LOMARGU-226269 format. One record per residue: residue in three letters; x, y, z of N, C-alpha, C in turn. Coordinates in steps of 0.05 Angstrom, whole numbers, plus 5000, padded with zeros to 4 digits. Atoms other than C-alpha are relative to their C-alpha. Layout:
residues N
ALAXYZXYZXYZ/...
end
This chain:
residues 729
MET497949805009434483941127502549905010/SER497450104995441783761126501250145022/ALA498549864981446583901181501450284992/ALA498549785010450584401138497750234997/HIS502149805003444184801120499350125028/SER500849904975442284841192502150185014/LEU498149824989448985121214500350284984/LEU500149755016448785651157497850185008/ARG502149844991442185861178500450155027/ARG499449894974444485971249501950254996/ILE498249785003449886471227499250194977/GLY500849815019446086801170500949954973/LEU499350075028448986461110497549874986/ARG502350115015444186291053500849824980/ALA499450215017444285681013499550084973/PRO500649925025444285750938497149924992/ALA502950055008437485810906499749774979/ALA500450245018434385240868500450114972/ALA499449925030435685220793497550134988/GLY502449885013431185680755499050235017/GLY501049804986429886190808502050135020/GLY498249854980433086690859502050194984/PRO498349805014437987230849502749854992/GLU497250115006444887110814501950025024/PRO498149964980450486990862502050224994/ALA498149805003455287550874502649894995/GLU497550105008462287490848501749945025/ALA498350084978466987130896502350185003/GLY497549854994472887470928502349904983/PRO497850085015479887420897501249735013/GLY498950244992483486750903499549774984/PRO500250235019483886070872497049905001/PRO503050125001477085740851499549815021/PRO500750164977473585410906500449724995/SER499750275007473684760869502649865000/ALA497550125000480884720866501249955025/SER498850044974482284710940497949945023/LEU501950054979476084460975499949695007/PRO500550304992476783811012497149975012/PRO502550034993469883551020499549865024/HIS500350174975470583281090498250135018/THR501549864979467583811135499050264988/VAL501049755007463484441128502250215006/ALA498349814992468684841166502649984982/GLY497850025017474484581124499550114975/ALA500449895028471184741060499650305002/LEU500249695000469385461080502550125004/LEU497649874994475985621112502049974974/SER498250055020479285381047499750244977/SER500549775018476185981009500950285012/ARG499149744990478086701015498050204998/GLY502449824997471387041025500550235020/PRO499749824980470587671063498949965026/ALA501350044973466487381116501449815017/ASP498450174986471887101157498849935027/ALA501450024974468087211223497849764998/ASP502050215004462286791195501049754997/ILE498950255006466786261172501049865027/VAL499250114973469986191242497549915016/ALA502450074985462886151271499049744991/VAL500850275009461385581225501749785011/ALA498250204989467485221250499549945030/ALA500650034970465685341322497649815002/LEU502850184998458485051310500649724992/GLU499350285010461484451274501349845022/GLN498450134978466084321332497849935024/GLU501850044981460184381380498149774993/ALA501650245010456183881338501549745005/ALA498450255000461983381335500349945031/VAL500250064972462583451413497649875010/ALA502650114991455483321423499849724992/GLY499950265011455982721378501649805017/GLU498250204983461782411417498849985029/SER501150034976458182571481497649785002/ALA502350195004451982181456501149724998/GLN498950265003456581621437501049895025/GLU498950084976459881581503497949915019/GLU502450054983452981591539499049734993/ASP501050275010450881001496501849785007/ALA498450214992457280641511499949935026/VAL500350064973456480701584497549865005/ALA502750144996449280461576500449704990/GLY499950295011451779841538498850004973/GLU501550025025448180071473501350184977/PRO498849835021450680331407498250234992/ALA501649765009448281011382498949944975/LEU501350105022443080781334497750194992/THR501949835008439181281294497549854988/PRO502350165010432081081269500649934973/GLU499450105029434681061197502049785003/ALA497850224997440880631218498349755008/ASP501150234990435980181254498749824981/ASP501350135020432080001194501649944977/ALA498450045025437780001145501049744998/THR498950285006439979381111502450034982/PRO497349965016447379401090500149824976/THR499550155022448979141024503050034990/ALA497350015008455478980987500750294986/ALA499249765012455079610948499850265017/GLU500249784981453480061006500949895030/PRO499150074974457679901069498250125023/PRO501749894976453579971133501450215017/VAL498849804980454680561180500049865026/ALA499950134975456880281247498050115018/ALA502549914983451180271294500650175022/ASP499449794980454680631348502550164992/GLY497749845012459281011304499550315003/PRO500449724997460281781306497750124984/GLU501949865017454882261281501350124975/VAL498649915028456082461208498850284995/VAL500549755007456183191189500350044973/GLU499949955031454683371116502050194996/ALA497949835011460083671077498650204981/ALA501149775014458984341040500949954970/SER499450025025458784370965501550244990/PRO498749765009462984840924498250244992/GLU502049805005456785220905499450155025/LEU500749864976455385350977502150195008/ILE497849824994462285620987499950274987/ALA500249765016461086130933497950195007/ALA502549864993454586380962500750245014/PRO499549754988454287090982499050015030/VAL500849964973453787311054498050255002/SER501749765002447687751065498750035028/GLU501249954973444188021128497249904996/PRO502750095000437887661140498050205009/ALA501949824989431788081147498749965027/ALA500850054973429587721209501649735010/ALA498550244990433387241254498149775000/PRO501850244999430486551246500249885030/ALA499950134972428286161309502149795002/PRO497950184992433685781341499349724995/GLU500950295004433885061321501949825014/THR498250194983436584441355502349914983/PRO497850105013443584251336499549724987/PRO500450245014443983661288500549765017/ALA499750214983447083221338497849965021/GLY502150024981441783391388497449904990/ARG502350105015436283261335500249684999/GLU499850275004438982581321499749845026/ARG500450154973439682401394497349995008/ALA502750004990432782601408498249814984/ALA501650185016430082211350500949685008/ALA499350284996434181591371499449935028/ARG500750054975432081641443498049795005/PRO502450204998425381291436500949724990/HIS498950285008429080711400501649895021/ARG498450114979433980651457498349905022/TRP501950114981428380591508498649794991/LEU501750205009424580141465501949715004/TYR498350214997430579671463500949915029/ARG499550064972432179741537497649865011/GLY502250114988424979571552499849704991/LEU500050275011425278941508502149845014/LEU498250164988431778731537499449955030/ALA501250034972428678821608498249734998/VAL501850235002423378341584501349704999/VAL498650235005428277851558501549885025/LEU498650074975432377861621498249895023/ALA501850094982426277781664499049714996/VAL500950295007423877161626502349815003/SER497750194997430876871625500549925028/LEU499750044970431576951700497849825012/GLY502650164991424376681712500349694994/LEU499650285009425876051672501949865017/ARG498050144987432175921710499549965031/LEU500750044972429076001778497649835005/TRP502250195001422875591762500949735005/GLY499250304992423874921798502749995011/ILE497250014992430275121830500549835023/LYS499750204976428874671892499949724991/GLN500650275010428374051847501949815016/GLY498650224985430573431889500950035025/LEU499049974974432673791950498149895022/PRO497149924993434873662003502149834989/PHE498050155015438473171959500850084974/ALA499049895027442673401902500849754985/TYR499850245013442272831853502250014978/ASN497849975020447473101803502949965017/THR497650104986454172781826502250265002/ASP498249774999458373401807499050245017/GLU501049774982453773911843500349925030/ASN499950104970453573461907503049965009/SER497450084991460673231908502150204996/HIS497649825009464873801875499650275010/PHE500149704999462674511872499050105028/VAL501049924975458274591934502049895023/GLN498550124979462174121979502850115000/TYR497249884999468974411959499850315008/ALA500249724994466375131968499750035030/ILE500150024969464374942040502549925011/GLY497350114989470974552051502150255003/MET497949764998474875222037500050145025/PHE499849874972472575472104501749855019/VAL498550164983476374892136502849974988/TYR497550095011481874712087501750244989/GLY498749775014483675392058498950024973/PHE501149945026482975631988501049824978/ARG499650185021486175051952497749804995/PRO502450185006480374681918500749695006/GLY499850284992479473971943499749955029/SER499950054972480473672010502650075014/LEU497849934986485873742063502549864987/THR497850155009489973192030500149984967/THR499950045027488073191957498950264985/ALA500949775016487473771909498249914978/TYR501950065021481873781858500150194978/PHE499749835024483074071789498649874975/VAL501450105021478873621747498150204985/ASN501549755010473874191741501650265013/PRO498549754990477074881747498550135023/PRO501449914975475375251813498750274998/ALA501149714999472675931790497350015012/LEU502750004989465475751806500149935031/THR500050054972467575431872500850245017/TYR499449764985470876071893497950185001/VAL502349834999464776471876497849905022/LEU501850104980460376011916500850015028/HIS498749964975465176021974499550285011/PHE500649704991464676801979497150055003/VAL502649944999457376791967498949875028/PHE500750134974456476272024500750175026/GLY499149864980460676652069498350285007/ALA501749754995456877312059497049945007/TRP502750044994449977012060499649865028/PHE500550134977450776542119501750085025/GLY498549884976455776952161502549855005/GLY497650094993462176592154500149675003/ARG499550304997464775862170497849905020/ALA501950134980460375742230497350014990/GLY502550005010454375982196499349804978/VAL500150185024455375572134499849725011/ALA500050294987457074932175497349955011/HIS502550064987450974992218497649954981/ARG502250055018446175112162500349764982/PHE499750255015448974552119499149775013/ALA500450234982448374082177497149985006/VAL502950014991440974252196498050044977/ASP502049965023438174492129501850044974/PRO498449995024442274322068498650144976/THR501749875023436674552023500850304996/SER499549735002437975262038503050084989/VAL497449975011445475212019499949954970/PHE500250065029443874881954498450194984/VAL501749805012438475411939501750234993/VAL498249765005443575971948501949954977/ALA497950075021448575601904498650004973/ARG501350005026443475501849499150254991/VAL500749745009440776201849502450154992/THR497849855009447776461843500649934972/VAL499450105031448776031779497850124982/ALA502249895018441876251753500650324995/LEU499549735005443976991762502250054979/LEU497849985017450576881730499349934972/GLY500950095030447176531670498550244989/THR501649775012442377121663501750234994/ALA498249795006448077601666501649964973/GLY498850075023451077221608498150074975/VAL501849905018444677371570500250324994/TRP499549715004445778121580502250054985/LEU497649955014452778081559500149914972/LEU500350095030451077701493498550214987/TYR501149785014446478291478501750214996/LEU497749795003452078791487502049894977/ALA498350095024456478341442498850014975/GLY501349975026451178281389499650274988/ALA500449735008449879011388502650144988/ARG497349885011457379181378500749844975/LEU499550165023458378621329498350054973/PHE501949965023452078751287498450255006/ASP501649784990446679191316498149915023/ARG501650054980441479221370498049744996/ARG502150205005436578791335501149725000/VAL498650284999441378191327500849955029/GLY499350064973443878311398497749895018/LEU502250064983436978281426498949714992/LEU501050245007434777681387502049775011/ALA498250184991441277311405499749955030/ALA500250024972440377451477497449845007/ALA502550154996432977221475500449684995/LEU499650305004435376561444501449865021/MET498450134980440676441495498249985027/GLY501849994974435376631551498049794998/VAL502350215000430276091529500949734989/ALA498750265012434675551496500149785024/PHE500350194980433574901534502549935016/LEU497550064986440774711551500850205022/PRO499149804981442975361584497950055024/VAL501949984978436275411623499849765018/PHE500150224980436174711650502649995018/TYR497750024982443374711675500450235015/ALA500149774980442475381708498249935025/HIS501450104977438175001757501749865017/GLN498250154980444274661787502450155003/ALA497449844998450474901816502349884986/LEU497950135019454874701759501250234985/ASN498749795015459875081716499150014970/ASP501049985032456374921648498550244995/ALA501849785007451375461651501450275007/VAL498649774994456375971677502150084979/THR497949955021461875891624499050174976/PRO501049825021457576231569500250285009/THR499949714990457476871612503050094992/ALA497349915006465076921610500550024970/VAL499949995029464876761536499050254986/ALA501449765014459877311520501850245008/LEU498449764992464277791560502450054981/ALA497849985020470277621515499150104973/LEU501249935028465777701451499350315003/TRP500349684998463878411477502550154997/GLY497549845005471078611480501049944971/VAL499250035027472278291412498550194981/GLY501449815014466778721385501350274997/GLY498949744999469779351410502950004986/ALA497350015012476879131386499550044968/LEU500349995029474179041314499050284992/ARG501149715009470979741316502450215003/ASP497949754997476880181340502749895009/GLY497350114995482379711361501150105026/ARG498849904973483180041431500549775019/TRP499050234981486779661482498149935021/ARG501950074977481379711534498149774990/HIS501550235008477279241490501449734998/TYR498350235001482878761483500349915030/VAL500050064968483278781562497749865007/VAL502650134994475778601567500049724989/ALA500050255012476678061517501849785014/GLY498350184985482577771554499149925026/ILE501250104975479077781620498049794996/GLY501950225007473177421590501349724995/LEU498350255006478176901561500949835026/GLY499050104976481376801627498249865020/LEU502250104983475076731668498849744988/ALA501350255013471976251616501949745004/ALA498250244996478075781620500149935029/ALA500050064974478075841695497649905012/THR502550124994470775621698499649744988/LYS500150265012470975071649502250014979/TYR497449985017477474911610499250044972/THR500850005028473674831543499150284994/GLY500449725006471675561552502050154988/GLY497749885012478475741527499650014970/ILE500450005030475575651456499650294991/VAL500749735007473776381456502750164994/VAL497649905007481176511446499950034966/VAL499950025029479876371372498650294989/PRO501049755008475176971362501850265004/ILE498049774992480477441398502350024981/ILE497949995020485977221352499150064973/ALA501049915024481577291294499850314997/ALA500349715001479778001312502650144999/ALA497649895001487078191322501049974969/ALA498950045029488777891253498650154980/LEU501349845017483378241219500850305002/GLN499149744994485578901252502750064985/MET497549955015492578811226499949994973/ARG500250005029490278661157498950274987/SER501349785010485879261152501050275010/SER499149764991489979761193502750074989/ALA497149925011495780161167502149965024/ARG498350044976498780091239499649725010/ALA500350294995499579331243500849935029/ARG498850064974503579371307497850055024/ARG501849964978497679641346498349745006/PRO501450254994493079011338501849795013/LEU498050194988499178581354500550055028/ALA499749914971500378991418497649935014/GLY502350044986492978921433499549715006/LEU499950284995493478171426501649925023/VAL498250064976499178151475498650095024/VAL501549924977495078571522497949835008/ALA502250194995489078091515501149765012/GLY498650254988493977501532500950055028/LEU499249924973496677871593497550015020/ALA502449974986489478041617498949725005/ALA501250294997487277301605501749855022/GLY498550104980493177071644499450075031/VAL500749894976491777521704497449905010/ALA502950094989484277341707500249705005/PHE499850294995485976591700501249965029/LEU498650074972490876631760498350145024/VAL501749904977485977071802497849795007/ALA501850214996480676541790500849725006/ASN498750294998485375941795502650015010/PRO497349954992491276151836501749755004/TYR498450204997493275461852501049844977/SER498950125025494475281780503050054998/VAL497149964997501275581798501349925025/LEU499050064972501775501872500249705004/ASP499950324997500474741867500249904971/LEU499950075026502774641796499949724992/SER500250275003503773901801497249884998/ALA502950094997496573781824498450094978/PHE501549875023494074251771500449834973/LYS499450155025497673861715498649735002/TYR501350274996495073201743497050034996/GLY502949985003487773451744499650054970/ILE500549985030488473681670500549744984/VAL499350245010491873011651497749815005/HIS502450204993486072611686497850064983/GLN502749935015480573021656500349944971/SER499750055027483672941587499949694995/SER500150295002484672191598497249894999/VAL502950074998477572101619498550054977/SER501549935022474972491561500449834975/GLU498950145024479072091510499749695008/GLU500350294991477071411545498949844977/ALA500850165021476370901489497249875009/GLY502750124996468870661485498450165019/GLY501949854983466471191533498749885021/LYS501650124979461371051587498449784989/LEU502050215006457170421589497250144993/GLY502649855010450770621553500250224983/ALA499749775019453671171511499649914973/PRO500350065029451771241441502549924983/LYS497950095017455970921388500150154975/THR500049855027454571421332502250194995/GLY497649835004460871821342499350305013/GLY500349774987462072491376498650234983/VAL501149785017460872971318497249964993/ALA503050055005454072651298498250075027/TYR501649944976451972671371499750265008/TYR500349704997453573401380498450164981/LEU502049865020450073581316497249945007/TRP502750064991443873231342499350145025/SER500549834974444673571411499350274994/PHE500949725009444274241376497150014994/THR502849985011437474071347498150005024/TRP501749984977434573991417501050205022/GLY499149814980439074381462499850294994/LEU500349745012438574981420497550034984/GLY502750005016432974801372500649954970/TRP499550045026432374581302500050254982/VAL500049745019430775261270502550165007/PRO497749814996436375651306502549844992/SER497550175008441375071291500550054970/ILE499849955029439675131215500550294994/ALA499749725004439475901221502950055003/ALA497149934995446575901251501849914975/VAL498450065025449175531189499350194978/GLY500549805020445176001147501450285006/GLY498349754993448276611185502749994992/ALA497350025008455176371170500250044969/LEU500049965029453476321095499350284992/ALA500649715005449976991098502450205004/LEU497749804996456077321124501949974977/TRP498550005023459977071066499050164978/TRP501149845021455477441019499650295008/ASP500449734989455178041064502950135005/ARG497249915000461778381042500950165024/PRO499049834977461978911098500649845026/ARG499850154975461178371152501349734995/ARG498850275006464877781117502049895019/ARG497750074981470677811166498949875025/LEU501250094976465777621222499949694999/ILE500150295003465876901194502349895018/LEU497550094988472876831224499550025030/VAL500549934973470477111290497949825013/LEU502350134985463876751302499949714989/ALA500550295009463976111257502449845003/LEU497750165002470875861260500349865029/ALA499750134973470875721337498249755004/PRO501750224997464675281337500849794982/LEU499350215018467374871278502549875014/LEU497750134984474074771315499249855022/PHE501050134977470474601378498449734994/LEU501550245007465974111345501749784992/ALA498350205010471573771312501849885023/PHE498250114976475973721375498049815017/MET501550154984470373511421498849734989/GLY501150245013467673011372501849784999/LEU497950225000474072621374500449885026/GLN499650094972473572501449498449745002/GLY501750264995470971831478497550055014/ARG502449934987465572171517499050254989/TYR501249785008460672661497497150055012/PHE502749934988454673031529499350264988/GLY500949745013450173581501500950235015/ARG499249764985451974061559502950074994/TRP497449935004459074051537500350184974/LEU500149815022456974481477499850315008/LEU500649764991455275051522502150254995/PRO498049785004461775451513499750144973/VAL500049865028460275581438497150094995/PHE502649925004452775731447499950314994/PRO499949725006454076501449500550044969/MET499449955027457176491380498049894981/VAL501950135018452176001350497350175003/CYS502349804999446376471377500450234984/LEU499649755016449577081346499449934971/LEU500350085029449876721279497149954992/ALA502750065005442776481284498250264998/ALA501549754999440077171303500650204978/TYR499549845023443777511249498749914975/PHE501450105023440877051198497050054998/GLY502849925000433777181224499650294994/VAL500449735009434477911220500850084971/ARG498949965027438077901153497849904982/VAL502350095015432377471122498050185001/ALA502249814998427177921149500450274987/SER499349745013430678541124499849984970/LEU500250035028431478281054497349964989/ALA502950035007424178031051498550234998/SER501249735000421978711068501150244988/ARG498449755012426579131025498050154984/ARG502149825016420679350979497650085017/ARG502249914982415879401037500950025027/PRO499249994974419179671095498349995026/LEU502250004980412879721135499649695012/LEU500250284991412978961140502449905016/ARG497850084985419778931172499849905028/PRO500550094972417678921244498549755003/THR501450275000412678381228501549774993/LEU498250235009417777951192501949935022/ILE497850064979422778031248498649875022/ALA501450144980417377821297499749724994/ILE500650285008415777211256502849855002/ALA497650134999423077041252500949945030/SER499550044972423777111328498549795013/VAL501950264990417976621341501149774990/ALA499050245010420976161295502749905014/LEU497550074985427776191329499949935029/LEU500450034972425076211400498349785010/GLY502150154992419275761398500649735013/GLN499450264988422375071409501150035027/GLY498649984974426975291464498050095021/LEU502049894980421375681500498149795010/VAL502050214993416375081498501649805019/TYR498750204986421474581523501150135027/SER499349874974424175071577497550025019/ILE502550004983417075171604499349735009/HIS500550264991416174431604502049895021/SER498150064979422674361644499450135026/GLY500549894976420374861694497649875013/LEU502350144987413774511703500749745014/ILE499350254989416773821716502150045023/LEU498249984977422574071759498850145024/SER501449904977417574421805498349795014/ARG501450224989414373751819502049815016/ALA498450174982416773211868501449804984/ASP498450175015422572781844499349715008/THR500650274993421372031838501749875019/ARG498250114981427271891882499150105026/ASN501149904976424072331934497349855010/GLN502750164996417371951926500649755012/ALA499350274990420771291935500950005028/ARG499049984975424371511994497550065023/ALA502149974981418071782027498249755005/TRP501550274994414571112015501649835020/MET498350154982420470772050499950105027/VAL499849894972420371222111497349915010/ALA502750114990412771032118499849715003/ASN500550295001413770292105502549815006/VAL497550184993420970052117501050105026/PRO499249944973422870022191502850125004/VAL497449894990428670432221501949795005/GLY498050224995434970002220499849784983/SER500050205020432969572162502350014984/ARG497750025021438369332115498850034974/VAL500949935027437569612045502249994982/VAL498150005024441069541978498850234985/VAL501049775018440670211942502050054979/GLU497949945021444070281874501050295003/PRO498649744998448770871867498950214982/PHE501549795014443671331833499050225019/VAL500749804982442471721895502650045019/PRO497849954981447572041947499749835024/ASP500050174977449571662007498050145023/ALA501949884980445472192049497149944997/TRP502950085006439071892017499149825023/VAL501150184981438771372072500250125028/THR500149844975439371902127497850195002/ASP501849774998434672432155501750255003/PRO498549785002438073072135499450195028/GLY500549834976438973512201499449855023/HIS500650164977437472922246501649745003/THR498450274995441272342278498349815015/LEU501550194987437671712295501549825018/LEU498750174981439671302356499749704994/GLN500650295002437070642330502249874983/THR498050135015443070542283502850115009/VAL497249934992450670582293500850244989/ASN499049765014451971142243498150225002/GLY502249784996445471532260498250004974/ALA501749995028442571372188497349835007/ARG502550134996435571142182499949694994/TRP499950275009437170492144503149945000/ILE497550085003443570082141500449954969/LYS499650015026445970132070502449804992/TYR497950215013449569562031502250174987/PRO498049865014456469792005500049954968/SER500350085027454569761932502350084982/LEU497649935014461170081908502449855007/ARG497950184994465069501936499449724991/SER500850225013465168921893500849715013/VAL499450264990465068181914499849784979/ILE500550165020464267901846502649954981/ALA497650045016469867571804499250044972/PRO500749945031470567691728497949804988/ASN501850215012466767021714497250035012/GLY502749984991460667271755499649865026/ALA500150134977462066821815500450195025/LEU499249874977462167051888502649965008/ASP497150034992469167191911500450185024/LEU499449834977469467451982502750055006/ALA497049994995476967361983501250244986/ASP498949795016477867911932497950234999/THR502049734999473168541952501850204993/HIS498549765009475169171919498350204993/PRO501649795007472469861909499950074970/VAL500749945026469370051844499150294995/ASN501049735009467970721806497149994995/ILE502949975004460670921804499449924971/GLU500550065027461170861728500349704992/ASP499750295001463270131735498249815014/TYR501650164981457769921780498649784983/GLU501450215013453969551729501449764992/ARG498150215009459969141710500749815023/THR499650174977460168851781497549855010/LEU502550124993453268591783499949714989/SER500450275007451567851779497749875013/PRO502250134986445867381795500649885027/ALA499050104973450067121852499750175023/LEU500649834977448667731892497549995014/ILE502650014989441567601904500149805024/PRO499850174974442566991952501950125020/TYR498049904980448467371982498450235017/TYR501749814985443667952000498149885022/GLU501950134985438567502030501649865023/GLN498550134978444067132072500650235021/LEU499449784983446167792101497750175012/GLY502249884989439168022114499350284988/TYR500649765018438968572061497449944986/CYS502450125010431668472047498750224980/TRP501349815018429969132009502150084979/VAL498349935020432969281942498850224983/VAL501349765010432169971911501750034971/THR498849975024433870031835499150264987/GLY500549805013433870621791500650024970/PHE499450015027433570711714502650164993/ASP497349875005439571171717502349814998/GLN497950235001443770541730499049764984/ALA500950275016439669961704499950074972/GLY500249935029438370331638502749984986/ARG497550045013445870301623500549714990/ALA499850275006445469541623498049934975/THR502150065023439169531577501250134975/ALA499249855025442570041531502349854986/ASP497950155011448469581519500249705014/PRO500150264987446768871543502249814994/GLY497950185007452268551504502550055016/ALA497649944985457568911546499949925027/VAL500450074974454768701613498049795002/PRO502250214998450968031607499449925028/GLN500550084971451967881682498150205012/ALA501849824989448368531697497149954992/VAL502650075011442668351652498749765017/GLY500950214985442267681688499450065028/TYR500549914971442468031758497150124999/TYR502749874999436168451741497949794996/ALA502250215003432467841715499649825026/ALA500250184974434267431777498750185022/LEU501149824983432168031819496849984998/GLY502850015006425368031787498649745008/ARG501150294992424367281799500049995030/ALA499750074971426667281871498650235017/GLY501549774985423667961894497350084991/ARG502849905006416768251899500150284997/VAL500449745004415568921871498050145018/VAL502049874982412669341927499450264995/TYR500549705007413270041901501650074973/ARG498449895023414970371833499050294997/ALA500449725008415371121820500650054971/SER499349935026415071331747499850284995/PRO500049725006416772001718498350074978/TYR501349925029412371931655497050055007/TYR502949965003405272171641498749734995/ALA501350255005400371611643499549934974/GLY500350075028400171261576502350054984/ALA497549945016406771551553502149794998/SER497950215004412071101526502650075014/PRO497749944987418371041567502350114981/VAL497849875015424571441543502349815000/ALA497750174999430371001522502350155016/PHE497749864984436771111565501950144982/ASN498249815013440971681543501450185022/PHE499049834979445972061581499450315000/ASP501149745000442572711565497250005009/TRP502950014995435172571563499249875026/THR500650114974435272111621500250155024/PHE499349834978438172641666498850284997/ASP501049715003435473291637497050014991/TYR502850015003428173041623498950144977/TYR500749805021427873381557497349894986/ASN502050115016422672911526497350095012/LEU502649914987415473151535498349765012/ALA501450224985413472461561500350025031/TYR499550004972416372661627498150185012/ALA501649844983411672901680501150125026/ARG498649924974416472981738502849904996/PRO497150055003424072941747500649715014/GLY499250254986427872291765499549764981/PRO500150245017428571601735497649825012/VAL501650204987423970991746501349885024/VAL499150144975424970741815498349775008/THR501550264993423270031835501149925027/ILE499250124974423269761906499149715002/TYR500350304997423869001915500149915029/ARG499950104973422468601976500949694996/LEU499250285002426567931980498849835020/ASP501350194982423667322013501749775008/GLY498250214994429366842017502050065021/GLY497949974982434766692071498850135026/ARG500749884977434267132130497450204997/CYS502549855007428567522094497449834996/ALA502050185007424166922092497350065016/ALA502449954984419367152146499650295002/PRO500249735002417867862125497150115014/PRO502449914988412468272161498150074976/ALA502149955023406168432121500650274985/ALA499149805015407868882065497650124985/PRO502349875014403369372030500149904971/SER500250075029401069191959501550194983/PRO498349845017405469431901498150244991/SER501549765011403270141879502050154980/ALA498349855020405770581822499050264999/ASN500849725002405771311815500750084972/ARG499649865027404971631745499150295000/GLY500549705003405172361735499650115027/
end
């Protein structure tokens, strides 16, 4: 029964009888014909425009209609607070077409307009008052309530799985953090702020190569969790594992919050189905899951981007300034977390431009854009205040980061295929083949979906611009794609839901099944590889295995050469100081990042100089082997993280290739730890897979670690050494 009929029955009005039956209608009162002055917008408006004798009844209709409208608005506000659009069962299954524009998923309730025939109907006293009925808005809210709880339940499952995948293996490598940025930047600087103040970096040098938003978050979390400066310092000295775990869990929680925000953004831009599927895709995709295991800004940036997209969705719906404020805050936080997160400015500008084009009041979207800019500036300054307070250092950090990214030739061992090709390939495993193709299909489908065609500018333009810009840089890593993952996930989810809806147009009962099939296709690859990642990250790292062997077999105070694939703390006992060595470490470590090799490969002790970790392979030479033996450095530890760079590009570092060959001839392999399953083929060096262990050949984290024992020079009379051993799986 329509809303209008329900309202009429409550006040005693009778609808016109069906054709061919019922009494003839009484003659209408004086006045112009109803059809001449009936705006078909509302029941009350139509009734009040006629001059019938039942004025009191007409006023009652208007009051009831107002009551229904208020109830509908209340329902909409409740859904807005809950973060969900008001979706009726019919709207849930509806598939918009070009000929029939979709009703907004969280739009206001629709009250049916009265027809002219209904206006002319006589008013008669009913024989018996009908039983009171639920108001139309109440009925629709009651019908929609099970759907809301269904989506909330599914969202809870998605969030639980997302968080579980991010926490599984969270202690990988500890007490040693093997990622340089995690160990040297975010955690260290967050602790340093208790000593040096809130300027990121050290007492003498500011650090803006990475923006400090995450560093500030970790600083305040450490203060709250460990009880301030003294508590953090003590804990980091005696138990660094606990500090890194808190930092990593914080990142995992922030990454999971991004999954929730992406659901909200998708529900606003499309509907709950798209929002839920996009959130699930972001929740299980390999790249965001893996990097949520480390205290890095990569997995946190999509959270701020999703917040901005949520605001963009609201701005496209009603253009209210509060949505522009949310979008601006998301933009400011994204850029303050990772500079490339500023790409979300493109959807914000696109939303304002679309609003100006479709709105009669073009000034309002323009003002909204200004409001978003102001909100972004405030958010950025709150999360990065020293970008103004220490402007020169901030500018230096930006220039340095830009120059490093644009470095000609990139890193040693980097692929030579070009940035755009590399990033396209990275999508196929970081997000998955099916969702990557579906994202392209989603952009094309939006073009054919007239009511939503404008979303191409909002969701598809930014990833294309990002891909073009980042592809022109000299360095490229798969994790650098994460700022555009929320937009790509939305496009892929929309395509999956759209295809399922079109395929089930003639058989609506099949729609849930087809959407489930689309979900499996989109989520399958990411889920499999994220589960594999959790399995291997929960196992012992090869670098930890190698160190455990050395603790058992290499005497305290021995001189060792360790390539820079582990932190300096690797040769110490965390939380303990040994008296057998001058610096309290377990072994005396050769200064690998101080070169004594001339450009021609000869030993040159008169020109020693420090080298960057990325140039380590360029300082190696066969002449180093007898030099080690002469000084009594009898144990040499190599890792594929470093040695693999030389094998990936041997023509660039022939001296390094000769060094490893000479090491193999002069030294005995006494231990080797392998990360691969037995019988699996080794994975070629790659700046992504070598460090994130994506390939299914990996059984545990870490590179191949080889320990050599030299026998020449001062190492000529070694103690009895255990036989070489290998660890696989």
